[in-house]
Structure formats: structure tokens, C-alpha cells
C-alpha positions in Angstrom: -31.1 -8.4 9.3 -27.9 -7.7 9.7 -25.3 -8.5 7.5 -23.0 -11.2 9.0 -20.0 -8.4 8.8 -21.9 -6.0 10.4 -22.7 -8.4 13.0 -19.0 -9.8 13.9 -18.3 -5.6 13.8 -19.3 -5.3 16.2 -19.6 -8.1 18.6 -15.5 -7.5 18.5 -16.1 -4.2 19.2 -17.9 -4.9 22.0 -15.7 -8.1 22.6 -12.2 -5.2 22.4 -13.1 -3.2 24.9 -14.2 -5.8 27.3 -11.1 -7.6 27.3 -9.5 -4.6 27.3 -11.0 -3.8 30.6 -10.5 -6.3 31.6 -7.0 -7.0 31.0 -6.6 -2.9 33.2 -8.1 -4.5 35.8 -5.9 -7.5 36.1 -3.2 -5.7 35.7 -3.4 -3.1 37.8 -4.1 -6.0 40.3 -0.8 -7.7 39.6 1.1 -4.5 40.1 -0.4 -4.4 43.2 0.2 -8.3 44.6 -3.0 -9.6 43.9 -4.7 -12.9 42.1 -4.3 -13.2 39.2 -1.2 -15.3 37.6 1.0 -14.2 34.8 -0.8 -16.8 32.5 -3.5 -15.2 33.0 -2.6 -12.2 31.5 -0.3 -13.8 29.7 -4.0 -15.2 27.5 -5.9 -11.9 28.5 -3.1 -10.4 26.4 -3.5 -13.0 24.2 -7.0 -12.6 23.6 -7.7 -9.2 23.1 -4.5 -9.4 20.6 -6.7 -11.5 18.7 -9.8 -10.2 19.8 -8.3 -6.4 17.6 -6.2 -8.0 14.8 -10.1 -9.6 14.0 -11.6 -6.2 14.3 -9.1 -5.8 11.9 -9.7 -8.2 9.4 -13.7 -7.1 9.6 -12.6 -3.3 8.7 -11.0 -4.7 6.0 -13.6 -7.0 4.5 -15.8 -4.1 4.9 -12.9 -1.6 2.9 -13.3 -4.6 0.1 -16.5 -5.1 -0.5 -16.7 -0.6 -0.5 -13.9 -1.4 -3.2 -15.3 -4.2 -5.5 -19.0 -1.4 -5.5 -17.3 1.4 -6.0 -15.2 -0.5 -8.8 -18.5 -1.4 -10.4 -19.9 2.2 -10.2 -16.4 3.5 -12.0 -16.9 0.5 -14.4 -21.1 2.2 -15.2 -19.5 6.2 -15.4 -16.5 5.1 -17.7 -20.3 3.2 -20.1 -22.2 6.3 -20.0 -19.4 8.5 -20.4 -17.9 6.9 -23.2 -22.2 6.9 -24.9 -22.1 10.8 -24.0 -19.0 11.9 -25.5 -19.8 9.6 -28.7 -23.3 11.9 -29.2 -21.5 14.7 -28.4 -18.2 13.2 -31.2 -21.7 12.7 -33.8 -23.4 16.0 -33.0 -20.2 17.6 -33.9 -19.5 16.0 -37.2 -23.1 16.9 -38.0 -22.1 20.6 -37.2 -19.4 20.7 -39.1 -20.6 17.8 -42.7 -22.9 21.3 -42.5 -20.1 24.1 -42.0 -18.3 21.9 -44.7 -21.7 22.5 -46.6 -22.1 26.2 -46.8 
């Protein structure tokens, strides 16, 4: 099953394109002197803007989620790197002790 943010991203893209096409169509009708009133066009522009803002919010939340994942992976990498360096440090200490004895 799709998660909420992925589904809302798809829905917002569909709404964005549909409202964009409808807005262009209504603007063309208005320019040629046909039916839509100025109020209808303003409402469509407002709806189009809200849909665009919602799409941006969805993308931002997606980026935040990916950054949280990356932060977790970075912490794990840091821990494993520290562990590996401690092993290397122990080995170097053993080698230096052996060299000092000789």
C-alpha cells in the first residue's frame, strides 16, 4: 500500500496539471470574449496556487524524511568508523610495543 505522502504527491500533481489546463482554457475563453467571469478565473488562479503550494509541502516533507534517513545512516557510519579506527589503533599499539621490545 502506498504511503500518505506519496499518494498526496500523485494527487497534487494530477490536480496541478488539470487545474493548469483548465485555467489556460478559461483564460483563452475570457480573452476571446466568451463565458467565464473574472470571479471564476480568480477562483481558479487561487485553486491553482493552493495546489502548487500543497505540492511544494509534499515535496518538502519527502525531503525531510529522506534527510532523517540519511542522518540515521550517517550516525551508523560514524559509529562503525569509530569502531574500525579503535581496532586500527589497538593494532598500531601492539606493533609499537613489539618494535619497542626489539
